[in-house]
C-alpha positions as CSV (number, residue, x, y, z in Angstrom):
1,X,16.5,6.1,2.4
2,X,13.3,5.8,1.6
3,X,10.9,7.7,2.9
4,X,6.7,7.3,3.0
5,X,4.1,9.1,2.7
6,X,0.7,8.4,3.1
7,X,-2.8,9.8,2.4
8,X,-6.8,9.6,1.6
9,X,-7.9,7.3,3.9
10,X,-11.2,8.3,6.2
11,X,-14.3,7.2,6.8
12,X,-16.9,5.8,4.9
13,X,-19.9,4.3,4.6
14,X,-20.4,0.4,2.7
15,X,-21.0,-0.4,-0.4
16,X,-18.5,2.7,-1.6
17,X,-15.0,3.3,-2.2
18,X,-11.8,4.7,-1.6
19,X,-8.5,5.4,-2.5
20,X,-5.1,5.6,-0.8
21,X,-1.7,7.1,-2.5
22,X,1.9,6.5,-0.9
23,X,4.5,8.7,-2.5
24,X,8.2,7.6,-1.7
25,X,11.4,10.1,-1.6
26,X,14.5,9.8,-1.0
27,X,17.8,9.2,-3.1
28,X,19.8,7.2,-5.4
29,X,17.6,4.3,-4.5
30,X,16.0,1.4,-6.9
31,X,12.7,0.6,-5.8
32,X,11.5,-3.4,-6.6
33,X,7.8,-3.6,-4.9
34,X,6.2,-1.3,-3.3
35,X,2.5,-2.4,-2.0
36,X,-0.2,-1.7,1.3
37,X,-0.6,-3.5,4.5
38,X,-3.3,-3.6,7.0
39,X,-3.4,-4.1,10.7
40,X,-6.7,-3.8,13.2
41,X,-6.1,-4.4,17.0
42,X,-5.1,-8.0,18.4
43,X,-4.1,-8.9,14.6
44,X,-0.8,-9.8,13.1
45,X,0.0,-7.0,9.9
46,X,-1.4,-9.1,7.1
47,X,-0.9,-8.2,2.9
48,X,-3.5,-6.4,0.9
49,X,-1.6,-6.3,-2.7
50,X,1.8,-5.5,-3.9
51,X,3.6,-4.2,-7.0
52,X,6.4,-5.0,-8.4
53,X,8.2,-2.8,-10.4
54,X,7.6,-5.3,-13.8
55,X,3.8,-4.1,-12.9
56,X,3.4,-7.9,-11.4
57,X,0.3,-7.5,-9.1
58,X,-0.8,-9.9,-5.8
59,X,-3.8,-9.5,-4.1
60,X,-5.3,-10.8,-0.5
61,X,-8.1,-13.4,-1.3
62,X,-10.6,-11.1,1.0
63,X,-10.0,-8.1,-1.6
64,X,-9.4,-9.6,-5.0
65,X,-12.1,-8.4,-7.6
66,X,-12.3,-5.2,-4.9
67,X,-9.0,-3.7,-4.9
68,X,-6.8,-2.6,-7.6
69,X,-3.4,-1.4,-6.6
70,X,-1.7,0.9,-9.6
71,X,2.1,2.4,-9.5
72,X,3.9,5.5,-11.2
73,X,7.6,4.1,-11.7
74,X,8.6,7.3,-12.7
75,X,7.3,9.3,-9.8
76,X,7.4,6.9,-7.6
77,X,4.1,6.4,-6.2
78,X,1.5,3.9,-5.4
79,X,-2.2,3.7,-4.9
80,X,-4.7,1.3,-4.4
81,X,-8.5,2.0,-5.6
82,X,-10.8,0.1,-2.5
83,X,-14.5,-0.2,-4.0
84,X,-17.7,-1.9,-2.6
85,X,-15.9,-1.4,0.8
86,X,-16.9,-3.9,3.5
87,X,-16.6,-3.3,7.4
88,X,-14.4,-6.1,7.4
89,X,-11.7,-3.7,5.8
90,X,-11.6,-1.3,8.2
91,X,-7.8,-1.1,9.6
92,X,-4.5,0.7,9.1
93,X,-3.5,0.2,5.8
94,X,0.4,1.1,5.5
95,X,2.2,1.4,2.7
96,X,5.3,-0.2,1.9
97,X,8.5,-0.2,-0.3
98,X,11.3,-2.8,-0.7
99,X,14.6,-1.2,-2.2
100,X,18.1,-1.2,-2.3
101,X,19.9,1.8,-1.4
102,X,21.4,1.6,-4.6
103,X,21.3,0.0,-7.9
104,X,24.6,-2.1,-7.3
105,X,23.6,-3.2,-3.6
106,X,23.5,-6.9,-2.9
107,X,20.9,-6.3,-0.6
108,X,17.3,-4.9,-0.4
109,X,15.9,-3.1,2.7
110,X,12.1,-2.1,3.7
111,X,10.5,1.2,4.6
112,X,6.8,1.8,5.8
113,X,4.7,4.4,6.0
114,X,2.8,6.0,8.8
115,X,-0.3,4.2,8.3
116,X,-3.9,6.1,7.9
117,X,-7.0,4.5,9.0
118,X,-10.1,3.8,7.3
119,X,-13.6,3.1,8.4
120,X,-16.5,1.3,6.7
121,X,-19.4,1.5,8.3
122,X,-22.8,-0.5,8.2
């Protein structure tokens, strides 16, 4: 199994920056995609950004141009650099990974981090 540990959440003023990090640990796994999702009370969890092992990125329209996702495949870590933060970005941010238990596995599974709070004040 893959365990995800997040760090970097906090309280910032609108217009400021914040960086989130997530580290995956375990054994004999092969991660194909890692990413960040966020959720606010009363709403569905939504995709923020993802990156594949090959470096292909995908961003939600609401964060394009402001957020940057990056990963280190060797270290199995993923980061989210958040610039020009807005109050609307306030949410619990979750790290996620899609992976195979073994390289030869026919199917993939997913793991989620515990979530980290990001609060942006006006």
